[in-house]
C-alpha positions in Angstrom: 8.0 18.5 0.4 9.4 16.2 -2.3 8.6 12.5 -2.5 10.7 10.3 -0.3 11.8 6.7 -0.3 9.8 4.5 2.1 13.0 3.2 3.7 13.4 5.7 6.6 9.7 5.8 7.5 9.4 2.0 7.6 12.6 1.6 9.7 11.2 4.2 12.2 7.9 2.3 12.2 9.6 -1.0 12.8 11.6 0.4 15.7 8.6 2.2 17.1 6.3 -0.8 16.9 3.7 0.9 14.6 2.9 0.6 10.9 2.7 3.0 8.0 -0.4 2.7 5.9 -0.2 2.3 2.1 -3.4 3.6 0.7 -4.0 2.9 -3.0 -5.0 5.8 -5.2 -7.4 5.7 -8.2 -7.9 9.3 -9.1 -7.6 12.9 -7.9 -10.2 12.6 -5.1 -8.4 9.5 -3.7 -5.0 11.3 -3.7 -6.3 14.5 -2.3 -8.2 12.8 0.5 -5.3 10.6 1.6 -2.7 13.4 1.5 -5.0 15.9 3.5 -5.7 13.3 6.1 -2.0 12.4 6.5 -1.1 16.1 6.9 -3.9 16.7 9.4 -2.8 13.7 11.5 0.9 14.3 11.0 1.4 10.7 9.8 3.8 9.4 7.2 2.0 7.8 4.3 2.5 5.7 1.2 0.4 6.2 -1.9 0.1 2.9 -3.7 -0.6 2.6 -7.4 -1.4 -0.7 -9.1 -0.6 -1.1 -12.8 -4.3 -1.2 -13.5 -4.9 2.1 -11.7 -1.8 3.6 -13.4 -3.3 2.7 -16.8 -6.7 4.1 -15.8 -5.1 7.4 -14.8 -3.5 7.5 -18.3 0.0 6.4 -17.2 2.5 6.5 -14.4 3.9 9.8 -15.6 0.5 11.4 -15.2 0.2 9.9 -11.7 3.7 11.1 -10.6 3.1 14.6 -11.9 -0.3 14.8 -10.2 1.0 13.6 -6.8 4.1 15.9 -6.9 2.0 18.9 -7.9 -0.6 18.2 -5.2 2.0 17.8 -2.5 3.2 21.3 -3.4 -0.2 22.9 -3.8 -1.6 21.4 -0.6 1.6 22.3 1.4 2.1 18.7 2.5 4.9 18.5 5.0 4.7 14.9 6.1 6.8 12.2 4.4 5.1 10.8 1.3 6.3 7.8 -0.8 4.7 7.1 -4.2 4.8 3.3 -4.6 4.1 0.9 -7.4 1.9 -1.9 -6.0 2.4 -5.5 -7.3 4.6 -4.4 -10.1 5.7 -6.5 -13.0 9.3 -6.4 -14.1 8.5 -4.0 -17.0 6.2 -2.0 -14.8 8.9 -1.4 -12.3 11.1 0.3 -14.9 8.2 2.4 -16.2 7.6 3.7 -12.6 11.3 4.3 -12.1 11.3 6.4 -15.3 8.1 8.2 -14.3 9.6 9.4 -11.0 8.1 7.1 -8.4 10.1 7.0 -5.1 9.3 3.4 -4.3 8.4 0.2 -6.2 7.2 -3.3 -5.5 8.4 -6.1 -7.7 6.0 -9.0 -7.4 8.0 -12.0 -8.6 6.1 -14.4 -6.3 4.7 -16.2 -9.3 8.2 -17.0 -10.7 10.3 -19.9 -9.6 12.4 -18.8 -6.7 15.6 -18.6 -8.7 14.0 -16.3 -11.3 12.5 -14.2 -8.5 15.9 -13.9 -6.9 17.6 -12.9 -10.2 15.1 -10.2 -11.1 14.9 -8.9 -7.6 18.7 -8.7 -7.3 18.9 -6.6 -10.5 16.2 -4.2 -9.2 17.9 -3.9 -5.9 21.0 -2.6 -7.6 19.0 -0.1 -9.7 17.0 1.2 -6.7 20.0 1.5 -4.5 21.7 3.6 -7.2 18.7 5.9 -7.5 17.8 6.1 -3.8 14.5 4.3 -4.2 12.9 1.8 -1.8 12.1 -1.7 -3.1 9.5 -4.2 -1.9 9.6 -7.8 -2.8 7.0 -10.6 -2.3 7.3 -14.3 -1.4 4.2 -16.4 -1.3 1.1 -15.3 -3.2 -1.4 -13.0 -1.4 -4.9 -14.4 -1.6 -7.7 -12.9 -3.7 -7.4 -10.9 -6.9 -5.5 -7.8 -7.8 -5.2 -6.6 -11.4 -6.1 -10.1 -12.6 -3.4 -11.8 -10.5 -5.2 -14.4 -8.4 -3.6 -15.9 -5.3 -5.0 -18.5 -2.8 -3.4 -16.9 0.2 -0.5 -19.3 0.5 1.9 -19.0 3.4 5.5 -18.1 2.4 8.4 -20.4 2.9 10.7 -18.7 5.5 13.8 -20.0 3.7 12.7 -18.4 0.5 12.0 -15.2 2.4 15.5 -15.2 3.6 16.9 -15.6 0.1 15.0 -12.5 -1.1 15.7 -10.5 2.1 19.4 -11.2 1.8 19.5 -9.5 -1.6 19.0 -6.1 0.2 15.4 -5.2 -0.5 13.9 -2.5 1.7 10.9 -4.4 2.8 9.4 -7.9 2.3 5.8 -8.9 1.7 5.4 -12.5 3.0 2.2 -14.4 2.4 0.7 -15.3 5.8 -2.8 -16.3 4.7 -3.9 -12.7 3.9 -6.2 -11.9 1.1 -6.9 -9.0 -1.3 -10.5 -7.8 -1.3 -13.2 -8.9 1.1 -12.4 -11.8 3.5 -14.7 -14.8 3.2 -16.7 -15.9 6.3 -14.7 -19.1 6.6 -11.3 -17.3 6.5 -9.0 -19.0 9.1 -7.1 -15.8 10.0 -3.5 -14.8 9.7 -0.8 -17.4 10.3 1.3 -15.9 13.1 3.4 -19.0 13.2 4.5 -18.3 9.6 5.0 -14.6 10.4 7.2 -15.4 13.4 9.2 -17.9 11.4 9.8 -15.4 8.6 10.8 -12.7 11.2 13.3 -15.1 12.7 14.9 -15.7 9.2 14.9 -12.1 8.0 15.9 -10.3 11.2 15.1 -6.5 11.2 13.7 -6.4 7.7 10.5 -4.3 7.7 7.6 -6.7 6.8 4.5 -5.8 4.8 1.0 -7.0 5.3 -1.2 -6.9 2.1 -4.9 -7.2 2.2 -5.4 -4.9 5.2 -9.2 -4.5 4.6 -11.2 -6.6 7.0 -8.4 -7.9 9.2 -9.5 -7.7 12.8 -7.8 -5.0 14.9 -6.3 -7.5 17.3 -4.7 -9.4 14.5 -3.3 -6.2 13.0 -1.7 -5.2 16.3 -0.2 -8.6 16.8 1.2 -8.5 13.3 2.8 -5.1 14.0 4.3 -6.6 17.2 5.9 -9.3 15.1 7.6 -6.9 12.7 5.0 -5.7 10.2 5.8 -2.0 9.5 3.6 -1.4 6.4 0.0 -2.3 5.9 -1.8 -2.0 2.6 -5.4 -0.8 2.4 -7.4 -0.4 -0.9 -10.8 -2.2 -0.9 -12.0 -0.6 2.3 -11.6 2.9 0.8 -13.4 1.8 -2.3 -16.3 0.4 -0.3 -16.5 3.5 1.8 -16.5 5.7 -1.3 -19.2 3.6 -3.0 -21.4 3.5 0.1 -21.3 7.3 0.6 -21.8 8.0 -3.1 -24.8 5.6 -3.3 -26.4 7.3 -0.2 -26.0 10.7 -1.8 -27.8 9.6 -5.0 -30.4 7.5 -3.3 -31.4 10.5 -1.1 -31.8 12.5 -4.4 -29.2 15.1 -3.5 -27.8 15.0 -7.0 -31.2 16.3 -8.2 -31.3 19.4 -5.9 -29.8 22.6 -7.2 -26.4 21.8 -8.7 -26.0 18.6 -6.8 -25.1 16.9 -10.1 -21.8 18.9 -10.1 -19.1 16.3 -9.8 -17.4 18.4 -7.1 -20.6 18.0 -5.0 -21.4 14.5 -6.2 -18.0 13.1 -5.2 -17.6 15.1 -2.0 -19.3 12.5 0.3 -17.2 9.7 -1.1 -14.0 11.8 -0.6 -15.0 12.4 3.0 -15.6 8.7 3.5 -12.1 8.0 2.3 -10.7 10.5 4.8 -12.7 8.9 7.6 -11.4 5.4 6.6 -7.8 6.5 6.4 -8.0 8.3 9.8 -9.5 5.1 11.4 -6.7 3.0 9.9 -3.9 5.4 10.9 -5.3 5.3 14.5 -5.2 1.5 14.5 -1.7 1.3 12.9 -0.4 3.8 15.4 1.2 6.2 12.8 -0.6 9.4 14.0 1.9 12.0 15.1 4.9 10.0 13.8 5.7 12.3 10.8 
């Protein structure tokens, strides 16, 4: 199955009151684990790629070629979108050129008028090519690729300005944070989310920083219009923990336990387990 835009899967999720998971990929193991789990559970899925991860994997063209080839070789039949995560203006065009099926333009750090102008241009390009486009209003907390946000809550009026441009989905800051949540985190601002929903209508909303948000908050966010939830750190932590355990138990010293295919296998399985758990919470299983 070829890559698809995220538009149809997110509209179905919005109407069905569930969410599609965006799971960020960092290498072959990440990609393979997420695709196999999505296929096993018959769930649509979005593969997220940050600009830093794209650079690590030698470029967006390498990433797109790997993902497309893997979908074919693994006989993946569920809808898969390949999505640029927190893209710069230049990064968006690089991913469009590389063959991504969805992009996120993060203009949240620009003055609203500049964010609007650049987003409007990208909406036109993406509509022409049949790609989905995510925009952001209000910085997401924590750090991603050197971009640090304090978890501000978005201005619902600014959200409406961006939504009215015709983007496919909108990421509105509601106190969410990339990475681990601190002990004193006050939680999501559902008041902000409800106000944004009132302004943007049926626009599918995106929740970044899905790692560590309590299940009850996730389900409430979905009920208020969130149709896409991003997960990255949780998969990284699961991979790290399983790999550390394998080495601390000395399994890399037994036989050919040092073979990277054996060394990375527990981490890959941990990613599968994490993705399955998230898909269960999000309600996307069997929705492909």
